[in-house]
C-alpha positions as CSV (number, residue, x, y, z in Angstrom):
1,M,-19.9,46.3,-148.7
2,T,-19.0,43.8,-151.5
3,L,-15.7,42.0,-151.2
4,P,-13.5,41.8,-154.3
5,H,-12.6,38.3,-155.6
6,P,-9.3,37.2,-154.1
7,P,-6.3,36.7,-156.2
8,V,-5.5,33.1,-157.2
9,S,-3.2,31.6,-154.6
10,P,-0.4,29.1,-155.4
11,A,-1.4,25.4,-154.8
12,G,-1.2,24.5,-151.1
13,A,-1.3,28.1,-149.9
14,D,-3.6,29.2,-147.1
15,R,-6.8,30.9,-148.3
16,T,-9.2,33.4,-146.6
17,F,-12.9,32.7,-146.1
18,Q,-15.1,34.9,-148.3
19,V,-18.1,36.3,-146.5
20,D,-21.4,37.3,-148.1
21,L,-22.1,40.3,-145.9
22,R,-25.7,40.7,-147.1
23,G,-26.4,37.0,-146.3
24,L,-24.6,37.2,-142.9
25,V,-26.5,40.4,-141.9
26,D,-29.8,38.7,-142.8
27,L,-28.9,35.5,-140.9
28,L,-27.9,37.3,-137.7
29,S,-30.6,40.0,-137.7
30,H,-33.5,37.9,-138.8
31,H,-32.7,34.5,-137.3
32,L,-30.7,35.0,-134.2
33,Y,-33.4,36.9,-132.4
34,S,-36.9,35.8,-131.5
35,S,-38.8,39.0,-132.3
36,P,-38.1,42.4,-133.9
37,R,-38.8,44.1,-130.6
38,V,-35.3,43.1,-129.3
39,Y,-33.8,45.9,-131.4
40,L,-34.6,48.4,-128.6
41,R,-33.2,46.1,-126.0
42,E,-29.9,45.9,-128.0
43,L,-29.7,49.7,-128.4
44,L,-30.4,50.2,-124.7
45,Q,-27.8,47.6,-123.8
46,N,-25.1,49.2,-126.0
47,A,-26.0,52.6,-124.3
48,V,-25.7,51.1,-120.8
49,D,-22.4,49.5,-121.6
50,A,-21.1,52.8,-123.0
51,L,-22.2,54.5,-119.7
52,T,-20.4,51.8,-117.7
53,A,-17.2,52.5,-119.7
54,R,-17.6,56.2,-119.2
55,H,-17.9,55.8,-115.4
56,S,-14.7,53.7,-115.5
57,L,-13.0,56.7,-117.0
58,E,-14.5,59.2,-114.6
59,P,-15.1,57.2,-111.4
60,G,-15.7,60.3,-109.4
61,A,-18.8,61.3,-111.4
62,P,-22.2,61.0,-109.7
63,A,-24.1,57.9,-110.6
64,D,-26.8,59.9,-112.3
65,A,-24.5,62.3,-114.1
66,F,-24.8,60.4,-117.4
67,G,-28.0,59.0,-118.8
68,I,-29.9,57.6,-121.8
69,R,-32.6,59.5,-123.8
70,L,-35.0,57.8,-126.2
71,Y,-37.0,59.6,-128.8
72,A,-39.7,58.3,-131.2
73,D,-42.2,60.4,-133.1
74,G,-43.4,57.9,-135.7
75,S,-40.9,58.9,-138.3
76,V,-37.6,58.1,-136.5
77,V,-36.4,56.2,-133.4
78,R,-33.4,57.6,-131.7
79,V,-31.3,56.4,-128.7
80,E,-28.8,58.9,-127.3
81,D,-26.4,58.2,-124.4
82,D,-23.6,60.1,-122.5
83,G,-21.3,57.1,-122.7
84,V,-17.7,56.7,-123.6
85,G,-18.3,57.2,-127.4
86,L,-16.1,56.1,-130.3
87,T,-13.3,57.6,-132.3
88,E,-13.0,57.2,-136.1
89,A,-10.6,54.3,-135.6
90,D,-13.1,52.7,-133.2
91,V,-15.9,53.1,-135.7
92,H,-13.9,51.2,-138.4
93,T,-12.9,48.6,-135.9
94,F,-16.1,47.9,-134.0
95,L,-19.0,49.0,-136.1
96,A,-17.7,47.6,-139.4
97,T,-16.6,44.2,-138.1
98,I,-19.2,41.7,-137.3
99,G,-18.4,39.9,-134.1
100,R,-15.9,42.4,-132.7
101,S,-17.1,44.1,-129.6
102,S,-15.8,47.3,-128.1
103,K,-16.0,45.5,-124.8
104,R,-13.0,43.5,-125.9
105,A,-10.8,46.5,-126.4
106,E,-7.5,46.2,-124.5
107,K,-8.2,49.2,-122.3
108,I,-11.3,47.6,-120.8
109,A,-10.7,43.9,-121.4
110,E,-10.2,43.4,-117.7
111,Q,-13.6,45.0,-116.9
112,R,-15.7,42.9,-119.4
113,A,-17.7,41.5,-116.5
114,D,-19.1,45.0,-116.0
115,F,-20.8,44.9,-119.4
116,I,-24.0,43.2,-120.5
117,G,-23.1,42.5,-124.1
118,Q,-19.8,41.0,-125.2
119,F,-20.5,39.5,-128.6
120,G,-20.4,42.6,-131.0
121,I,-23.5,41.6,-133.0
122,G,-26.3,43.4,-131.2
123,L,-26.4,46.4,-133.5
124,L,-27.4,44.1,-136.4
125,S,-30.8,43.6,-134.7
126,C,-31.7,47.2,-135.9
127,F,-32.0,45.7,-139.4
128,L,-35.1,44.0,-138.2
129,V,-36.9,47.3,-138.3
130,A,-34.8,49.6,-140.5
131,D,-32.7,49.3,-143.7
132,E,-30.1,51.8,-142.4
133,I,-28.4,52.5,-139.1
134,H,-27.2,56.0,-138.5
135,V,-24.6,56.5,-135.7
136,V,-23.0,59.8,-134.6
137,S,-20.4,59.4,-131.8
138,R,-17.8,61.4,-130.0
139,S,-15.2,59.8,-127.8
140,A,-14.6,60.7,-124.2
141,R,-11.2,59.0,-124.2
142,T,-9.6,61.5,-126.6
143,P,-9.7,65.2,-125.7
144,D,-11.1,67.4,-128.4
145,A,-12.1,64.4,-130.5
146,P,-14.2,65.2,-133.5
147,A,-17.7,63.7,-133.9
148,V,-17.8,60.7,-136.3
149,E,-20.7,59.7,-138.4
150,W,-21.3,56.0,-139.5
151,R,-24.0,54.8,-141.8
152,G,-24.5,51.0,-142.1
153,R,-26.8,49.5,-144.6
154,G,-28.5,46.1,-144.7
155,D,-26.7,45.1,-147.8
156,G,-23.4,45.1,-145.9
157,S,-22.1,48.4,-147.1
158,Y,-21.2,51.4,-144.8
159,S,-19.7,54.9,-144.9
160,V,-17.8,56.9,-142.4
161,R,-17.0,60.6,-142.2
162,T,-15.9,63.1,-139.5
163,L,-18.1,66.0,-138.5
164,P,-17.5,69.3,-136.8
165,A,-17.4,69.2,-133.0
166,T,-20.6,71.2,-133.0
167,A,-22.4,68.1,-134.5
168,R,-22.1,66.6,-131.0
169,P,-20.9,69.0,-128.3
170,R,-20.6,66.3,-125.6
171,P,-19.1,62.8,-125.6
172,G,-21.5,60.0,-126.2
173,T,-23.4,58.2,-129.0
174,T,-26.6,58.8,-130.9
175,V,-28.2,56.0,-132.9
176,T,-31.0,56.9,-135.3
177,L,-33.3,54.5,-137.2
178,T,-35.8,55.4,-139.9
179,P,-38.3,52.5,-139.6
180,R,-39.5,50.6,-142.6
181,A,-43.2,50.9,-143.3
182,D,-43.9,47.3,-142.3
183,T,-42.4,47.8,-138.7
184,D,-44.9,50.3,-137.3
185,E,-46.0,47.7,-134.7
186,W,-42.6,48.0,-133.1
187,T,-41.5,51.6,-133.8
188,R,-44.6,53.8,-133.1
189,P,-44.0,56.1,-130.0
190,G,-46.3,54.3,-127.6
191,Q,-44.8,50.9,-128.4
192,V,-41.2,52.3,-128.1
193,H,-42.1,53.6,-124.6
194,T,-43.7,50.3,-123.7
195,L,-40.6,48.3,-124.9
196,A,-38.3,50.7,-123.0
197,R,-40.2,50.1,-119.7
198,H,-40.3,46.3,-120.5
199,F,-36.6,45.9,-121.0
200,G,-35.2,48.8,-118.9
201,S,-37.4,49.3,-115.9
202,L,-34.6,48.0,-113.5
203,L,-31.7,49.7,-115.2
204,R,-29.4,51.6,-112.8
205,H,-28.8,54.6,-115.2
206,P,-31.5,57.2,-115.7
207,V,-33.5,56.6,-118.9
208,T,-36.1,59.0,-120.3
209,F,-38.5,58.9,-123.2
210,D,-39.7,61.7,-125.5
211,D,-42.5,61.3,-128.1
212,G,-41.8,64.6,-129.7
213,R,-44.5,66.5,-127.8
214,G,-42.0,68.0,-125.3
215,G,-40.5,66.8,-122.1
216,G,-38.9,63.5,-121.2
217,V,-40.9,60.8,-119.2
218,P,-38.8,58.7,-116.9
219,V,-38.6,55.0,-117.9
220,N,-37.1,53.8,-114.7
221,P,-38.1,56.4,-112.0
222,E,-37.5,54.0,-109.1
223,P,-35.0,51.4,-108.2
224,A,-36.0,47.7,-108.1
225,P,-38.7,47.1,-105.4
226,W,-36.4,44.9,-103.3
227,A,-33.8,47.7,-103.3
228,R,-36.2,50.4,-101.9
229,T,-36.6,51.5,-98.3
230,Y,-39.9,50.7,-96.5
231,P,-41.2,52.0,-93.2
232,T,-42.1,48.5,-91.9
233,P,-41.5,44.9,-92.8
234,G,-45.3,44.6,-93.5
235,A,-45.1,47.5,-96.0
236,R,-42.2,45.8,-97.7
237,S,-44.1,42.5,-98.0
238,R,-47.1,44.2,-99.4
239,A,-45.0,46.2,-101.9
240,L,-43.2,43.0,-103.1
241,A,-46.5,41.1,-103.4
242,A,-48.0,44.0,-105.4
243,Y,-44.9,44.0,-107.7
244,G,-45.2,40.2,-108.2
245,E,-48.9,40.6,-109.1
246,E,-48.0,43.4,-111.6
247,V,-45.4,41.3,-113.3
248,F,-47.1,37.9,-113.3
249,G,-50.8,38.6,-113.0
250,F,-51.5,36.7,-109.8
251,A,-51.6,37.6,-106.1
252,P,-48.7,35.6,-104.6
253,L,-49.4,33.3,-101.7
254,D,-46.2,34.8,-100.3
255,T,-42.9,36.3,-101.6
256,I,-39.5,35.0,-100.8
257,D,-36.4,37.3,-100.8
258,L,-33.6,36.1,-102.9
259,D,-30.1,37.5,-102.3
260,L,-26.8,36.0,-103.4
261,P,-24.1,38.6,-102.8
262,A,-21.4,36.4,-104.3
263,V,-22.9,36.7,-107.8
264,G,-24.6,40.1,-107.2
265,L,-28.1,38.5,-107.5
266,K,-31.2,40.0,-105.9
267,G,-34.9,39.4,-106.5
268,I,-38.0,37.7,-105.3
269,A,-39.8,34.4,-105.7
270,C,-43.6,34.6,-105.8
271,V,-45.3,31.5,-104.5
272,L,-48.2,30.5,-106.8
273,P,-51.6,30.5,-105.1
274,E,-52.9,27.5,-107.0
275,A,-51.5,24.1,-107.9
276,V,-49.8,23.5,-111.3
277,P,-49.4,20.2,-113.2
278,A,-46.5,18.1,-112.0
279,G,-43.3,18.8,-113.8
280,R,-44.7,21.9,-115.5
281,R,-41.9,24.5,-115.3
282,H,-42.7,28.1,-115.3
283,G,-40.4,30.6,-117.0
284,H,-38.8,33.2,-114.7
285,R,-38.1,36.8,-115.4
286,V,-34.3,37.3,-115.4
287,H,-32.4,40.6,-115.6
288,V,-28.7,40.9,-116.1
289,K,-27.3,44.2,-114.7
290,G,-30.8,45.6,-114.8
291,M,-31.5,44.7,-118.4
292,L,-34.3,42.2,-119.0
293,L,-32.8,39.1,-120.5
294,S,-35.6,36.6,-120.5
295,E,-39.2,36.1,-119.3
296,Q,-39.0,32.3,-119.8
297,A,-35.7,31.4,-118.1
298,E,-36.6,27.9,-116.8
299,E,-33.0,26.9,-116.1
300,I,-32.5,29.3,-113.1
301,L,-34.3,26.9,-110.7
302,P,-34.4,23.1,-110.2
303,E,-37.3,21.1,-111.7
304,W,-39.0,20.6,-108.3
305,A,-39.4,24.3,-107.7
306,F,-42.4,24.7,-110.0
307,F,-44.5,26.3,-107.3
308,V,-42.8,29.7,-107.6
309,R,-42.1,32.3,-110.3
310,C,-39.1,34.5,-109.9
311,V,-38.0,38.0,-110.8
312,L,-34.2,38.3,-110.6
313,D,-31.4,40.7,-111.3
314,A,-27.9,39.3,-111.5
315,E,-24.4,40.7,-112.1
316,S,-22.4,37.5,-112.9
317,L,-24.7,35.4,-115.0
318,R,-23.7,35.1,-118.7
319,P,-26.2,35.6,-121.5
320,T,-26.1,33.7,-124.7
321,A,-25.2,35.4,-128.0
322,S,-28.9,36.3,-128.6
323,R,-29.1,37.6,-125.0
324,E,-32.5,35.8,-124.7
325,S,-31.4,33.0,-122.4
326,L,-28.6,32.1,-119.9
327,Y,-25.4,30.4,-120.7
328,E,-25.2,27.0,-118.9
329,D,-21.9,27.1,-116.9
330,D,-20.6,26.4,-113.4
331,T,-21.8,29.8,-112.2
332,L,-25.4,29.1,-113.3
333,A,-25.3,25.7,-111.7
334,A,-24.1,27.2,-108.4
335,V,-26.8,29.9,-108.5
336,R,-29.4,27.2,-109.2
337,D,-28.3,25.3,-106.1
338,A,-28.1,28.4,-103.9
339,L,-31.6,29.5,-104.9
340,A,-32.9,26.0,-104.2
341,D,-31.5,26.4,-100.7
342,R,-33.3,29.7,-100.3
343,L,-36.6,27.9,-101.2
344,R,-35.9,25.1,-98.7
345,A,-35.2,27.6,-96.0
346,W,-38.5,29.4,-96.7
347,I,-40.4,26.1,-96.4
348,A,-38.6,25.4,-93.1
349,R,-39.2,28.9,-91.7
350,T,-42.9,28.7,-92.7
351,A,-43.3,25.3,-91.1
352,A,-41.8,26.6,-87.8
353,S,-43.5,30.0,-87.6
354,D,-46.7,30.1,-89.7
355,P,-48.8,26.9,-89.7
356,D,-51.7,28.7,-91.4
357,L,-49.6,29.7,-94.4
358,L,-48.0,26.3,-94.5
359,G,-51.4,24.7,-94.6
360,R,-52.5,26.8,-97.6
361,F,-49.2,26.2,-99.3
362,L,-49.4,22.4,-98.9
363,Q,-53.0,22.4,-100.0
364,A,-51.9,23.9,-103.3
365,H,-48.4,22.5,-103.8
366,H,-48.2,19.2,-101.9
367,L,-47.0,17.4,-105.0
368,A,-44.0,19.8,-105.4
369,V,-43.1,19.3,-101.7
370,K,-43.4,15.5,-102.0
371,S,-41.0,15.7,-104.9
372,L,-38.6,17.6,-102.8
373,A,-39.1,15.5,-99.7
374,V,-38.1,12.3,-101.6
375,H,-34.6,13.7,-102.1
376,D,-34.2,16.0,-99.1
377,D,-34.1,14.4,-95.7
378,E,-34.5,17.6,-93.8
379,I,-37.7,18.5,-95.7
380,L,-38.9,14.9,-95.2
381,R,-38.5,15.1,-91.4
382,M,-40.0,18.5,-91.3
383,L,-43.0,18.2,-93.6
384,L,-43.9,14.5,-93.9
385,P,-46.3,14.7,-91.0
386,W,-48.1,17.6,-92.7
387,L,-48.5,16.2,-96.2
388,P,-51.9,14.9,-97.2
389,F,-52.5,11.3,-98.5
390,E,-55.5,9.4,-99.6
391,T,-56.2,6.7,-97.0
392,T,-58.9,4.3,-95.8
393,D,-59.7,7.0,-93.2
394,G,-60.2,9.6,-95.9
395,H,-57.7,12.3,-96.8
396,A,-55.3,12.6,-93.8
397,T,-51.7,13.4,-93.0
398,L,-49.5,10.4,-92.2
399,D,-49.1,11.8,-88.7
400,E,-52.8,11.6,-88.1
401,F,-53.1,8.2,-89.7
402,A,-50.2,6.7,-87.7
403,R,-52.0,7.6,-84.4
404,T,-54.7,5.0,-85.2
405,H,-52.8,2.5,-87.3
406,R,-49.5,1.1,-86.0
407,T,-49.2,-1.0,-89.2
408,V,-49.6,1.0,-92.3
409,L,-50.3,-0.8,-95.6
410,V,-49.6,0.9,-98.9
411,T,-50.9,0.0,-102.3
412,S,-48.8,0.1,-105.5
413,S,-51.5,1.6,-107.7
414,V,-54.6,3.8,-107.5
415,E,-56.8,1.0,-108.9
416,E,-55.5,-1.4,-106.3
417,F,-56.5,1.1,-103.5
418,R,-59.9,1.5,-105.0
419,Q,-60.4,-2.2,-105.1
420,V,-59.8,-2.7,-101.5
421,A,-60.5,0.6,-99.7
422,A,-64.1,-0.1,-98.6
423,I,-63.3,-3.7,-97.5
424,A,-60.1,-2.8,-95.8
425,A,-61.7,0.1,-93.9
426,A,-64.5,-2.2,-92.7
427,A,-61.9,-4.8,-91.6
428,G,-60.0,-2.1,-89.6
429,L,-56.9,-2.1,-91.9
430,G,-55.0,1.1,-92.4
431,V,-54.3,1.4,-96.1
432,V,-52.7,4.4,-97.9
433,N,-53.0,4.9,-101.6
434,G,-49.5,4.7,-102.9
435,G,-50.4,5.0,-106.6
436,Y,-49.8,8.7,-106.9
437,T,-46.5,10.2,-107.7
438,Y,-44.0,10.0,-104.8
439,D,-46.6,8.7,-102.3
440,R,-45.5,5.1,-102.0
441,E,-41.9,6.0,-101.6
442,L,-42.7,8.6,-98.9
443,V,-45.1,6.3,-97.0
444,H,-42.3,3.7,-96.7
445,R,-40.1,6.4,-95.1
446,L,-42.7,7.0,-92.3
447,P,-40.8,4.8,-89.8
448,E,-37.9,7.3,-90.1
449,I,-40.2,9.9,-88.4
450,R,-42.3,7.5,-86.3
451,P,-40.1,4.4,-85.4
452,E,-43.1,2.8,-83.6
453,V,-45.0,2.5,-87.0
454,S,-44.3,-0.3,-89.5
455,V,-45.1,0.0,-93.2
456,A,-45.6,-2.9,-95.7
457,D,-46.9,-3.2,-99.2
458,L,-50.5,-4.5,-99.4
459,D,-50.9,-7.9,-101.1
460,P,-54.1,-9.9,-101.7
461,A,-53.0,-12.5,-99.1
462,T,-52.9,-9.7,-96.4
463,L,-56.4,-8.6,-97.1
464,T,-58.0,-12.1,-97.5
465,A,-56.4,-13.1,-94.2
466,H,-58.6,-10.4,-92.6
467,L,-61.8,-11.7,-94.3
468,D,-63.8,-14.1,-92.2
469,P,-64.3,-17.7,-93.6
470,V,-67.7,-19.2,-93.9
471,D,-68.6,-22.2,-91.9
472,R,-67.9,-25.7,-93.4
473,E,-71.6,-26.5,-94.0
474,T,-72.1,-23.3,-96.0
475,E,-69.0,-23.9,-98.0
476,L,-70.0,-27.4,-98.8
477,A,-73.5,-26.3,-99.9
478,A,-71.9,-23.7,-102.3
479,S,-69.1,-26.0,-103.6
480,A,-71.0,-26.9,-106.8
481,Y,-71.6,-23.3,-107.7
482,L,-68.0,-22.3,-106.9
483,A,-66.7,-25.0,-109.2
484,L,-68.9,-23.7,-112.0
485,A,-67.8,-20.1,-111.3
486,R,-64.1,-21.1,-111.4
487,D,-64.6,-22.8,-114.7
488,A,-66.5,-19.8,-116.2
489,L,-63.7,-17.4,-115.1
490,A,-60.7,-19.6,-115.9
491,V,-60.2,-17.6,-119.1
492,F,-59.3,-14.6,-116.9
493,D,-57.0,-16.7,-114.6
494,C,-59.3,-16.0,-111.8
495,D,-60.0,-18.1,-108.7
496,V,-63.3,-17.8,-106.8
497,A,-63.7,-18.0,-103.0
498,L,-66.6,-17.5,-100.5
499,R,-66.0,-15.3,-97.5
500,T,-67.9,-12.9,-95.2
501,F,-66.9,-9.2,-94.9
502,Q,-68.3,-5.8,-94.5
503,P,-69.9,-3.9,-95.9
504,A,-72.7,-6.4,-96.6
505,S,-73.8,-4.3,-99.6
506,A,-70.7,-5.3,-101.5
507,P,-71.5,-8.6,-103.3
508,A,-67.9,-9.3,-104.5
509,L,-64.3,-8.1,-104.3
510,L,-61.9,-8.6,-107.2
511,L,-58.3,-8.8,-106.0
512,D,-55.9,-8.4,-108.9
513,S,-52.7,-6.3,-109.3
514,R,-51.5,-4.6,-112.5
515,E,-48.2,-6.5,-112.2
516,A,-50.0,-9.9,-112.0
517,R,-52.1,-9.0,-115.1
518,H,-49.1,-8.0,-117.0
519,E,-47.3,-11.2,-116.0
520,R,-50.2,-13.4,-117.1
521,T,-50.5,-11.6,-120.4
522,R,-46.8,-12.0,-121.1
523,S,-46.8,-15.7,-120.2
524,Q,-49.9,-16.2,-122.4
525,L,-48.4,-14.5,-125.4
526,A,-45.1,-16.4,-125.0
527,R,-47.0,-19.7,-124.7
528,E,-48.9,-19.0,-127.8
529,Q,-45.8,-18.2,-129.8
530,Q,-43.8,-21.2,-128.6
531,G,-44.3,-25.0,-129.0
532,G,-42.8,-28.3,-128.0
533,V,-40.6,-28.4,-124.9
534,W,-40.5,-24.6,-124.6
535,G,-44.3,-24.5,-124.7
536,D,-44.5,-27.0,-121.8
537,I,-42.0,-25.0,-119.7
538,L,-43.8,-21.7,-120.4
539,G,-47.1,-23.4,-119.6
540,H,-45.7,-24.4,-116.2
541,L,-44.4,-20.8,-115.6
542,R,-47.9,-19.5,-116.5
543,Q,-49.4,-21.7,-113.9
544,E,-47.0,-20.1,-111.4
545,A,-48.1,-16.6,-112.4
546,P,-50.2,-14.8,-109.8
547,R,-54.0,-15.4,-110.3
548,A,-56.8,-12.9,-109.7
549,Q,-59.2,-13.7,-106.9
550,L,-63.0,-13.0,-106.9
551,I,-64.1,-13.1,-103.3
552,L,-67.9,-13.5,-103.0
553,N,-69.5,-12.0,-99.9
554,Q,-71.8,-14.5,-98.1
555,L,-73.3,-11.6,-96.2
556,N,-74.8,-10.2,-99.4
557,P,-78.3,-11.3,-100.3
558,L,-77.5,-11.5,-104.0
559,V,-74.6,-13.9,-103.4
560,R,-76.6,-16.0,-101.0
561,T,-79.2,-16.5,-103.7
562,A,-76.6,-17.1,-106.5
563,V,-74.8,-19.9,-104.7
564,T,-78.1,-21.9,-104.6
565,I,-78.5,-21.9,-108.4
566,D,-78.4,-25.5,-109.6
567,E,-78.9,-24.7,-113.4
568,P,-75.3,-24.8,-114.8
569,E,-75.6,-22.2,-117.5
570,L,-77.4,-19.7,-115.2
571,A,-74.8,-20.3,-112.5
572,R,-72.0,-19.6,-115.0
573,T,-73.8,-16.5,-116.2
574,S,-74.3,-15.2,-112.6
575,A,-70.6,-15.7,-111.8
576,E,-69.6,-13.8,-114.9
577,A,-72.0,-11.0,-113.9
578,L,-70.5,-10.8,-110.4
579,Y,-67.0,-10.7,-111.9
580,G,-68.0,-7.9,-114.3
581,Q,-69.5,-5.9,-111.5
582,A,-66.5,-6.3,-109.3
583,A,-64.2,-5.3,-112.2
584,L,-66.3,-2.2,-112.8
585,L,-66.1,-1.2,-109.1
586,S,-62.3,-1.5,-109.2
587,R,-62.3,1.3,-111.8
588,R,-59.4,-0.1,-113.6
589,P,-59.3,-0.2,-117.5
590,L,-61.3,-3.2,-118.8
591,R,-59.8,-5.6,-121.3
592,P,-61.9,-6.2,-124.4
593,A,-62.8,-9.7,-123.2
594,E,-64.1,-8.3,-119.9
595,S,-66.2,-5.7,-121.7
596,S,-67.7,-8.4,-123.9
597,L,-68.3,-10.6,-120.8
598,I,-70.2,-7.8,-119.0
599,N,-72.5,-7.2,-122.0
600,R,-73.1,-10.9,-122.6
601,S,-73.8,-11.8,-119.0
602,F,-76.3,-8.9,-118.7
603,L,-78.1,-10.0,-121.9
604,D,-78.1,-13.7,-120.8
605,L,-79.6,-12.8,-117.4
606,L,-82.2,-10.6,-119.1
607,A,-83.1,-13.4,-121.5
608,H,-83.4,-15.8,-118.7
609,A,-85.7,-13.5,-116.8
610,L,-87.9,-13.0,-119.8
611,R,-88.1,-16.8,-120.5
612,K,-89.1,-17.3,-116.8
613,D,-91.8,-14.7,-117.0
614,S,-93.3,-16.2,-120.2
């Protein structure tokens, strides 16, 4: 409907917004919703809300006395309900005013919580698939009310007329759409039936579908699986697992009952059988009063609960205007906290009663549990002894590791652990890889569970203190070589020492932390960019920065040969080669200068060997 131009108002007078109805209809119907398929959800929702209002007028009527009937034969899509219906005044008020919902009418305002939709814009979604919406309705509130016909068009115009009572013998509403040719994907009979089951499988009112070939097929023949009666607990568990597999496409490791009576929430959480990347949040399938709201509702659970996917049906959660996500409010926050408590309780119950299931769960989802244990003291005390860690004794739980190591050392990075693991194991040190997410923090909390165990960060001094020194005579004989090696590796701020350690097959050990490398790099850059007094001060600070250590193993035959080299250039080249090999074995990222050194030292050694042979 086109609005006339308003009369010119006196200066300073209030004016009324002018609305381009065609543009507003296009904006809401084509940009508010994510897909044209939602038109059927909106029609179902309006029908359900109409039935809810009808039951409030006739509270003694049986629950299945009123229902919803869908019809689609390829030429039309029709949704008919036995709901409260509309009078002619209602039609003008609610169908012709965008944003005004019949759920806001005075007579039922106090019951708005019983309705799914409360925004008054859902009918516009029909313009996604049709150019005209045809509505025939008869009110149950007014005895002997006539039927009313409303036709709304995508250009914003509409028409209303009354019809004989025979046009609709019973109260209720029928919405008919004639689909556009380009919307067959969403309006052909099979797809309408599929969409009806998708959105309405958990609705509490009976819904049937007819494709024009006779008879009505139930869309929601059974109540939600968690609301059914089962002969045994085992039968219930199997039925819930089968439902989870049907919805999500995987066989759950277990299913967790979710029941929050305060907000009318029921459902299940399906435990994923395989690990998922840290922090990856799965969408959950959320219904509001039986109607599917979203399949990707991430906000219903906390971030750490990425090991489950949920199917929920709630009474008190509020949908957004598009009804495709949840409105973030205090109720949603409280529901999220309560569901988190249910997941914690399941973990606690499983730990106490089903060690086999707990083992399979932790094998797949130990990272999620570690994330939870960092912030939850109860879960920490309960599950820390069960969680797997990478240690110098292999993959083990902290409980197992603490039985053989009263002092537990923990590295700050994965590369640091890889540098020292073999040497520390041979020296009898108990080291845990603290480089993975949450691991270092959790290891440091081990004394809370086992007070007899002490935990400390591993530093190079701790490890070198456990390496055996060589005798004085051997060290004096190697002093010239060690001096040349230190000079060759000075560019890497690396000291060189000679020790004996197991395994003898390891020629050298490079001890260097990421923090020390960063500090040396920062100091070097600052020194290069400053001069004068500041350059001298920064140069002194650079000397104070932690230095790397290349520990040569006197037990290794290659090292015993290298320290006897008296040719200076060959001695320097061999030291560079030993440094390069140790850097490679640490499996940390190499700096460009180190990559160049490895290539150069290899070529120099090869050239020396060829000259010697010739």
